[in-house]
FILUMVEX-956650 format. One record per residue (C-alpha): residue in one letter; x, y, z. Coordinates in steps of 0.001 Angstrom, whole numbers, padded with zeros to 6 digits, always signed. Example, Ala and Ser with C-alpha at 12.3 -4.5 7.8 and 13.67 -1.06 7.14 Angstrom:
<recs>
a+012300-004500+007800s+013670-001060+007140
</recs>
This chain:
<recs>
x+025754+006713+034503x+026926+003225+034651x+026493+001170+031310x+024986-002566+031802x+027260-004573+029687x+025837-006162+026586x+023669-009151+026983x+024997-012687+025638x+022540-012992+022943x+020937-016593+022614x+020709-016688+018724x+022614-018475+016204x+025559-016264+015135x+028112-017818+012654x+031409-016482+012035x+030615-015970+008330x+026987-015530+007556x+027357-014980+004041x+029374-018741+003684x+026389-020293+005814x+023797-018510+003700x+025446-019856+000648x+025758-023142+001986x+022089-023288+002876x+021344-022023-000525x+023174-024541-002318x+021890-027443-000369x+018505-026386-000841x+018721-026572-004532x+020062-030322-004248x+018544-031700-001159x+015316-033874-001059x+011928-032267-000562x+011714-033706+003169x+014799-031824+004375x+013924-028247+002924x+011875-027099+005920x+014805-027771+008312x+017073-026046+006064x+014555-022953+006066x+014172-023206+009595x+018141-022901+009758x+017818-019680+007488x+015548-018378+009907x+017641-018673+012894x+020527-016931+011121x+018214-014070+009935x+017257-013869+013499x+020507-013514+014599x+021445-010629+012047x+018096-008838+013139x+016762-009076+009957x+012722-009419+010846x+011504-009655+007340x+014048-012065+006064x+013331-014294+009032x+009833-014078+008585x+010480-015013+004867x+012116-017856+005825x+009535-019078+008183x+006780-018789+005417x+009081-020841+003090x+009584-023324+005749x+005675-023778+006214x+005098-023781+002385x+007685-026359+001580x+006676-028678+004656x+006449-031991+003472x+004734-033861+006589x+001562-032729+008339x+003513-032291+011558x+005672-029547+009798x+002711-027908+008173x+000865-027613+011689x+004583-026545+013622x+005369-023902+011038x+001696-022737+010969x+001489-022381+014469x+004690-020543+014405x+003691-017944+011819x+000372-017481+013470x+002770-016870+016774x+004987-014322+015031x+001635-012531+013350x+000478-011992+016685x-001643-008980+017026x-002209-009057+013306x-005160-011378+013385x-007272-008086+012203x-005300-008629+008828x-006615-012055+008562x-010392-010616+009214x-009841-007908+006186x-008513-010806+003804x-011519-012479+004573x-013639-009631+003826x-011994-009625+000389x-012844-013411+000254x-009262-014373+000779x-007965-016470+003669x-004758-016586+005074x-003973-020049+004933x-001284-020346+007768x-004004-019102+010413x-006545-022294+009557x-006551-025458+011417x-005539-028567+009445x-008000-031403+008474x-006034-034430+009294x-008859-036786+008416x-008740-035650+004825x-004932-035145+004357x-003417-037942+006310x-003424-040768+003662x-004087-044397+004982x-003430-046596+002237x-004041-050010+002728x-004973-049491+006617x-008384-048544+005524x-010800-051313+004437x-013259-051748+001634x-015403-054391+001071x-018023-054966-001449x-020965-055905+000842x-019939-053130+003143x-023797-052158+003083x-024679-055454+004744x-024113-055066+008508x-026770-057651+009531x-025519-061005+011720x-026164-063089+008685x-022698-063654+007425x-023597-065332+004029x-022064-068631+004605x-019089-067783+006639x-018067-069378+009487x-019414-067512+012759x-017682-067278+015973x-019204-065640+018934x-017550-063546+021459x-018874-063623+025188x-018626-060319+027230x-020121-061185+030482x-023835-061955+029670x-023513-060680+026323x-022914-062758+023148x-021481-060919+019949x-021693-062756+016764x-018590-061870+014293x-017542-063043+010822x-014499-065090+011738x-012844-064487+008394x-013025-060965+008369x-012599-060384+011855x-009503-062433+011242x-008498-059972+008400x-008366-056695+010891x-004700-058215+011939x-002104-060953+012024x-002467-061783+015743x-006284-062025+015304x-005739-064381+012155x-003614-066532+014409x-005871-066577+017362x-009011-067413+015183x-007375-069461+012405x-004023-070639+013441x-002839-073449+016047x-004314-071568+019045x-007025-072814+021113x-009283-069930+020234x-009547-071222+016502x-011484-074247+017279x-013790-072537+019774x-017387-071399+018290x-017571-068911+021505x-014559-066976+022924x-014549-065151+026382x-013629-061472+025921x-014736-060280+029565x-011341-059695+030687x-009862-057737+027400x-011247-054308+028226x-013946-054320+025512x-017746-053719+026286x-020327-055379+024326x-021091-052014+022399x-017394-051836+021485x-016966-055651+020230x-020509-054909+017849x-018971-051777+016690x-015697-054013+015943x-017597-056629+014476x-019478-054125+012035x-015869-052538+011150x-014807-055762+010081x-017692-056147+007474x-017973-052258+006277x-014557-051071+006951x-016701-048122+008694x-017070-047032+012381x-020811-046736+013515x-021476-043248+015574x-020355-043928+019139x-019443-042057+022560x-015644-041248+022581x-015606-043543+025657x-016649-046372+023624x-014023-045226+020518x-011240-045390+023081x-011972-049058+024070x-012152-049878+020481x-008631-048024+020165x-007188-050204+023017x-008181-053260+021375x-006937-052327+018176x-003527-051584+020044x-003730-054742+021670x-004356-056622+018572x-002215-054799+015899x-005466-053886+014060x-004040-051023+011920x-006994-050383+009974x-009139-050215+012894x-006674-047972+014760x-006368-045487+012017x-010252-045033+011912x-010356-044664+015825x-007987-042106+015780x-009708-040147+013157x-012971-040491+014906x-011375-039514+018080x-009815-036459+016241x-013234-035400+015776x-014134-035154+019719x-011298-032621+020116x-012836-029022+020520x-011009-027646+023537x-007402-027470+025159x-008725-030042+027913x-009986-032627+025265x-006646-032045+023495x-004706-032689+026729x-006873-035926+027630x-006492-037410+024421x-002965-036685+024168x-001975-038489+027052x-004015-041551+025638x-002390-040811+022107x+001299-041264+023633x+000807-044197+025740x-000873-046023+022688x+001265-044767+019783x-001565-042991+017899x+000270-040477+015907x-002801-039224+014057x-004592-038538+017256x-001670-037184+018630x-000825-034574+015918x-004484-033326+016123x-004034-032935+019908x-000785-030883+019027x-002476-028584+016739x-005134-027665+019268x-002188-026847+021632x-000164-025158+019279x-002856-023163+018456x-003069-021435+021578x+000351-020439+021902x+001601-018837+024106x-001330-018909+026742x-001301-022421+026555x+002330-022891+028161x+000430-021351+031542x-001235-024765+031717x+000981-027224+033649x-000724-029963+032319x+000253-028738+028504x+003863-028311+029920x+003858-031800+031303x+003112-033290+028270x+005798-031231+026323x+009013-031314+028843x+008245-035303+030064x+007940-036612+026460x+010721-039436+025625x+011812-040080+022431x+009315-042790+021344x+006489-040294+022418x+008010-037362+020857x+008063-039750+017284x+004595-040567+017898x+003530-036871+018783x+005591-035161+015999x+007447-037670+013649x+010805-036532+012697x+009829-032678+013598x+010730-032698+017006x+013756-030118+016613x+011170-027711+014790x+008808-028400+017670x+010884-027474+020731x+012864-024508+018645x+008894-023006+018440x+008420-024035+022171x+011570-022707+023285x+011250-019506+021424x+007728-018915+022975x+008934-019979+026530x+012264-017565+026122x+009945-014563+025118x+007912-014972+028215x+010308-015886+030779x+013861-016582+029621x+014751-017757+033098x+012097-020269+033835x+011944-024041+034595x+009608-024369+031367x+012407-022643+029268x+015099-024738+030841x+013021-028023+029962x+012021-027104+026613x+015660-026176+025592x+016849-029507+027054x+014453-031539+024473x+015796-029178+022310x+019267-030382+022755x+018166-034019+022960x+016395-033638+019445x+019458-031716+017490x+020808-034337+014748x+023500-032413+013317x+026507-029978+014070x+024401-026740+013283x+021175-027402+015298x+023673-028643+018120x+025254-025108+017944x+022075-023523+018311x+020606-026091+020932x+023459-025964+023279x+024170-022020+022833x+020478-021236+023755x+020443-023583+026844x+023850-022044+027717x+022338-018242+027962x+019346-019444+029961x+021205-021176+032650x+023603-018120+032643x+020869-015926+032946x+019814-018078+035957x+023112-017999+037323x+023639-021792+037046x+027215-020870+035839x+029236-024608+036303x+026043-026002+033785x+026384-022773+031750x+030244-023258+031161x+029714-026934+030227x+027143-025893+027505x+029025-022982+026260x+031936-025180+026013x+030185-027795+024216x+028535-025245+021594x+032114-023654+021078x+033589-027116+020376x+030717-027877+017963x+031814-024653+016039x+029855-022075+017507x+032218-019043+017719x+030180-016624+019362x+029576-019097+022286x+033072-017501+023198x+031438-014675+024496x+029592-016717+027521x+033048-018453+028422x+034763-014936+028591x+031726-013488+030743x+032073-016507+033120x+035819-016191+033509x+035308-012380+034393x+032801-013434+037082x+035394-015503+038770x+037758-012596+038724x+039807-013969+035892x+039695-010941+033273x+043266-012148+032118x+041861-015610+031038x+038633-013742+029206x+041193-011648+027334x+043532-014797+026555x+040251-016528+025522x+039369-013857+023109x+042867-013165+021606x+043431-016878+021109x+040361-016643+018404x+041417-012866+017150x+044650-014182+016221x+043720-017109+014099x+041063-015086+011970x+039700-011717+010746x+038484-010052+013894x+034765-009127+014281x+033237-005882+016084x+031725-008074+018641x+035063-009706+019377x+036498-006021+020160x+033259-004999+022131x+033716-008224+024143x+037443-007446+024892x+036785-003954+025919x+034507-005238+028891x+037948-006682+030524x+039788-003511+029868x+040364-000101+031342x+041379+003537+030392x+042443+004264+027109x+042750+000353+026204x+039023+000060+026552x+037991+003319+024415x+040587+001999+021895x+038832-001449+021252x+035450+000045+021435x+036466+002473+018734x+037776-000527+016486x+034371-002187+017473x+032431+000427+015964x+034751+000766+012895x+034208-002781+012140x+030546-002921+013279x+029006+000611+013544x+025497-001307+014603x+026923-002199+017698x+025205-000110+020213x+026965-000438+023578x+030003+001546+022233x+028220+004686+021377x+026807+004406+024801x+029704+003787+026761x+031275+006827+025216x+028718+009229+025787x+028325+007783+029504x+031623+008386+029973x+031944+012003+028349x+028795+013018+030809x+030847+011692+033806x+033382+014034+032994x+030638+017172+032532x+031384+017076+028548x+027393+016824+028026x+027531+018235+024568x+030337+015800+023538x+027971+013262+024519x+025198+014372+023030x+027106+014217+019832x+028448+010883+019967x+024946+009426+021030x+023541+011747+017790x+026154+009161+015753x+023943+006212+016209x+020669+007724+016155x+021203+009193+013059x+020818+005382+011262x+019607+003348+014143x+016872+004092+016141x+017371+002251+019700x+015184+003239+022937x+018448+002862+024847x+020100+005542+023223x+017030+007960+022998x+016733+007421+026894x+020429+008270+027037x+019825+011317+025012x+017054+012417+027133x+019225+012519+029968x+021995+014561+028247x+019335+016897+027415x+018118+017044+031137x+021821+017833+031994x+022002+020711+029524x+018150+021747+031027x+016796+021533+027241x+013356+020194+028574x+011657+020783+025196x+014443+018611+023590x+014214+016088+026581x+010350+016073+026088x+010593+015238+022420x+012808+012144+023142x+010731+010617+026012x+007559+011190+023824x+008980+009284+020567x+010236+006645+023127x+006485+006285+024489x+005524+006222+020854x+007469+003269+020427x+006779+001659+023331x+004221+002836+025615x+004956+000910+028859x+008913+001646+028796x+010469+002049+031548x+013778+004309+032128x+016789+004682+034535x+017357+000636+034575x+013778-000200+034694x+012833+001891+037791x+010840+004901+036569x+008031+004604+034183x+008674+006772+030959x+005168+008481+031458x+005864+009417+034775x+009245+011360+033537x+007505+012584+030877x+004904+014513+033215x+007560+015815+035280x+009487+017166+031868x+006038+018622+031012x+006155+020926+034274x+009237+022717+032587x+008103+023679+029312x+005693+025946+027617x+002505+024403+026879x+001192+024347+023021x-002197+024933+021541x-003770+022640+018861x-002563+025446+016577x+001004+025339+017641x+001212+021841+017489x-000132+021831+013724x+002814+024492+012998x+005076+022347+014976x+004596+019253+013221x+004829+021308+009539x+008128+022632+010617x+009644+019216+011519x+007654+017502+008813x+009824+020023+006103x+013025+019598+007879x+012581+015631+007599x+013023+015508+011698x+010991+012425+011737x+011452+011606+015597x+010584+015413+016311x+007404+014907+014355x+006566+011519+016236x+006823+013629+019495x+004277+016284+018107x+001860+013797+016551x+002103+011925+020442x+001420+015034+021995x-001418+015756+019457x-003317+012710+020204x-003879+013859+023788x-006163+016617+022806x-006980+016463+019387x-010470+014674+018122x-009492+013695+014719x-007197+010846+015982x-007600+008560+013039x-005671+010998+010856x-002776+011433+013388x-002446+007888+013899x-002192+007167+010041x+000522+010225+009974x+002175+008470+012644x+002252+005312+010947x+004113+006722+007791x+007200+008354+010161x+007467+004999+012066x+007827+003339+008120x+010440+005905+007355x+012138+005321+010524x+012461+001330+010103x+010025+000764+012857x+007352-001811+010730x+005691-003324+013909x+005016+000054+015599x+003894+001244+012144x+001273-001433+011806x+000281-000716+015311x-000318+002808+014483x-002429+001672+011621x-004480-000528+013383x-005346+002180+015994x-005965+004632+012863x-008654+002240+011785x-009955+002085+015454x-010505+005641+015386x-011546+006628+011824x-014121+008915+011832x-016281+007694+008880x-016694+004580+006923x-014894+005612+003697x-011919+007174+006131x-011793+003526+007554x-011686+001616+004470x-008214+003571+003316x-006561+002585+006269x-007651-001049+005863x-006231-000932+002490x-002972+000393+003845x-002688-002217+006180x-003350-004838+003391x-001186-003161+000909x+001699-002862+003535x+001015-006876+004368x+001985-007689+000870x-002106-008033+000009x-001766-005236-002906x-004878-006447-004841x-006894-006306-001599x-005588-002732-000783x-006929-001606-004205x-010243-003456-003405x-010468-001017-000419x-009302+002060-001978x-012311+001551-004485x-014602+000682-001972x-013588+004028-000091x-014164+005941-003272x-017284+004773-003973x-018496+006107-000672x-016976+009607-000815x-014057+011049-003214x-011080+011664-000698x-007511+012679-001156x-006159+009584+000846x-008577+007084-001139x-007051+008230-004740x-003392+008658-003225x-003757+004760-002032x-005295+003773-005372x-002442+005443-007356x+000476+004026-005273x-001011+000331-004823x-001880+000425-008719x+001700+001914-009724x+003188-000956-007343x+001142-003675-008935x+001303-003255-012146x+003745-003489-014869x+001923-002259-017739x+003031+001202-019194x-000601+001860-019893x-000889+001958-016151x+001283+005210-015941x-001739+007405-017187x-004096+005980-014908x-001930+006714-011931x-001150+010218-013224x-005185+010446-013366x-005539+009421-009751x-003064+011860-008390x-004622+014719-010133x-007901+013549-008466x-006290+012960-005310x-004922+016633-005344x-008362+018079-006410x-009486+017098-002802x-009269+018830+000277x-006186+017850+002223x-003333+019688+004406x-000189+020569+002930x+001890+017671+004507x-000382+014986+001980x-000610+017372-001107x+003261+017752-001042x+003541+013857-001180x+001327+013723-003918x+002871+016396-005935x+006137+014696-005451x+004990+011531-006498x+003099+012759-009528x+006737+014545-010583x+008251+011084-010385x+005685+009625-012796x+005932+012619-015025x+010112+012035-014919x+009645+008380-015857x+007296+009321-018841x+009989+011807-020067x+007513+015065-019041x+010252+016952-017595x+008223+020410-017524x+005302+018914-015882x+007689+017143-013535x+009214+020555-012621x+005952+022129-011934x+005182+019356-009547x+008331+019437-007616x+008321+023441-007666x+004820+023490-006440x+005449+020907-003762x+008571+023119-002305x+006260+026168-002439x+004119+024606+000273x+007341+023289+002235x+008046+019654+001103x+011549+019698+001447x+011967+016166-000179x+011126+017577-003762x+014672+019441-003930x+015626+015541-004716x+013096+015481-007628x+013863+018646-008977x+017305+017732-009103x+016761+014739-011084x+014952+016778-013568x+017964+019402-013764x+020363+016328-014302x+018232+014873-017202x+018298+018229-018765x+022108+018313-018560x+022421+020830-016226x+024819+018938-013220x+025588+022270-011421x+021704+023041-011085x+021039+019511-009997x+024145+019694-007253x+022645+023071-006000x+019291+021475-005348x+020652+018747-003536x+022688+021289-001754x+019504+022998-000274x+018113+019867+000729x+020979+019158+002647x+020845+022385+004256x+017233+022237+005453x+017112+018352+006138x+017831+017031+009697x+018292+013484+008597x+020683+014037+005226x+022628+010921+004521x+020512+010003+001527x+020548+013890+000563x+024553+013532+000197x+024242+010472-001375x+021930+011667-004214x+024115+014723-004560x+027319+012199-005198x+025704+011520-008516x+026101+015177-009642x+029599+015834-008539x+033089+015485-010041x+035011+012461-008961x+036660+014235-005688x+033369+015827-004713x+031993+012473-005230x+034328+010705-002937x+033756+013376-000413x+030143+013226-000329x+030340+009594-000135x+032570+009466+003031x+029933+011753+004539x+027244+009302+003982x+029252+006115+005280x+029765+008614+008484x+026194+009571+008791x+024662+006247+007872x+027179+003179+007699x+024274+001087+006731x+023666+002570+003154x+024970+000233+000623x+025862+002595-002532x+028837+004291-000967x+030475+000814-000394x+029550-000540-004052x+031026+002811-005685x+034351+002168-003719x+034398-001607-004243x+034294-000864-008114x+037563+000986-007989x+036613+004248-008119x+038218+005283-005129x+041555+003378-005883x+040381+000818-002907x+040586-003100-003466x+036928-004233-004096x+037378-007022-001715x+038500-004631+000913x+035462-002280+000558x+032787-005450-000054x+034420-007266+002903x+034059-004332+005350x+030636-004022+004755x+029559-007598+004842x+031321-008030+007867x+028698-006131+009878x+025452-005897+007743x+023361-007967+005476x+021371-006839+002280x+020948-009117-000607x+022468-006501-002873x+025678-006762-001631x+025749-010410-002517x+025416-010092-006057x+028301-011457-008507x+028248-008489-011092x+030444-005777-010569x+028080-003414-012611x+027982-000022-010682x+024310+001284-010439x+023484+004646-008644x+020865+004417-006059x+017147+004738-007561x+016976+008898-007717x+013209+008329-007710x+011128+009349-004490x+008058+007805-004142x+006463+008118-000910x+003562+006823+000988
</recs>
């Protein structure tokens, strides 16, 4: 099995992201309001490079909230809408609760753009007759028509008109001026005359307004131009309207009209980028036209457009054109680093190697250290691996090396040297996938399949990666363990229904059908028993697989999709979990069941109050376990009032009186036990945990251990956690909790095991950093910060706090 080289990632990847995040934070505190959105955009790019989806979404939301211009507001609003593609149902649910998701709404430019002195306001604006109260009248001849205008008020529209009508020009002495060759019709001229009197436009066709706009542009009539732009903006009702008016707006420098058109186009992302006219507008706009279209937010606009285009086709001409505009729009060093690196990555994928090398060099020279990876790959493609190594060594010798540097270095080595560098990469950054996969594939080649399986399980223990599941699937095939192979391919299909395996050559669904022929078929009863067993043994991937199989035959699909969503949340797959929740809603067997799933959708997207409303609506139709459980969970999370505890206890007791299966009743008992512990009712808590254990809820060992500990029975607590470790398939958290109940040496041993099983868990590093294991604090914390991000690691206090012992489950 040949492992493909790790991709050159097209992200902003600073060498020290803690420094850059701290720098951004400091700048946000002191910068003027109009710079905040750009800083939040940079913060978004840092988090995107770290793979922190929630934090990057939060930064994008902040950029939208802090937008200081209409252009920024519409760009970041469109970006949020694009990021939330597939979440339109949430907006609908919020509407049903009388709450709107603001970023999904179109902006009202006419009311939000201030015109200041450009708007005209006359006391006599209701008098639009041809009698001008004694003022001098001037007539404009347009072919056979004569249009009478108030000379003084028409002259007030602009300085050029004033000079023409009252200055030293010949027209200032004429009572009739020929306007036949100025592109204005009689209808348009009459409307201009009325506007000069009232400051308002009469109702006219779009063509007539365009004539007036052209006139306003020629004679620099700012107020008239504003009014025409606003009127034309109201005519935009489709993409084609936006395209047509945008061309006019860019030609005449009409910023309000251009922004209105831009909003309509961005609102249709990504579909509108399939329209050649739309692409031409964005890719051919020069600097002046970009200023008209988007003001000073050009970099933000092309960040969005290139992001959408890269996700659709990273090697297309459209992507290249947008990225080139991004480079042109970059105004500071950090923006240039990002833009140059992204364009270099696209050129690299297109095999435009000379251009790619120039761009990687430029990004590296601007300070983007990670662009060195592109330069090394290009050197290797030319057959000069020695130069690639020299490049990497020159950087690694001058600073603290990072995991990706050793991973990259390993690509240009062979044998033991290669493995040594990959091992060092894993030591510095356990989240890198390629080293595990290469080592496992190498062991497979040497017929050491069991060892390969152990290697790939190391990363799957804390990070769910489709490629790693696929590799483990191959290991199980080699061992002829078809049941285990089926488990992994069904888990893959749960996460990515259209996934293709073996280098993209075979659909995962097809391989599943082949494996199915070699395993004994389970009845529905068998499936439920298997699900209980796997759920009880905390085997989340195994549980996912069983549910996938049950969905093929079970009629109660809503319940199964809901269980699937719970497992996916445990596995840190929030997008897949939301997809399952929405499927649960679609397949709900009744209105009260559907309301529960809608409540969880709202709760999981941060709309706790609305989630509570859905739970109460469900209970009003029919009392059910899931409705009471949702209400209790949301209420406990949304209220800090101590009196809420009694209500939560009552709701969980109501839930337990309703029919449900052992899996959910065990979770309710566990949560009820946690509430009782918080209230100091240890006897009642112990009773809940013991009852949960009787019906196979293994996680209740953790709660019972806490009760023992609070009763000053550390030995009992330790033994309880040992039982959980023995039963649980994924037990890193159990080792971590047990460490609280150990003597010092055993604590060290347990926490070392935690780091081995799941290097992303924070507490062991905090413990060691506090000096409990005689290691320098800077050493332990720097090791953690070098490869993963969590806000708790950036705190300045050194107070050691154990991980939260409570376990409240959804």
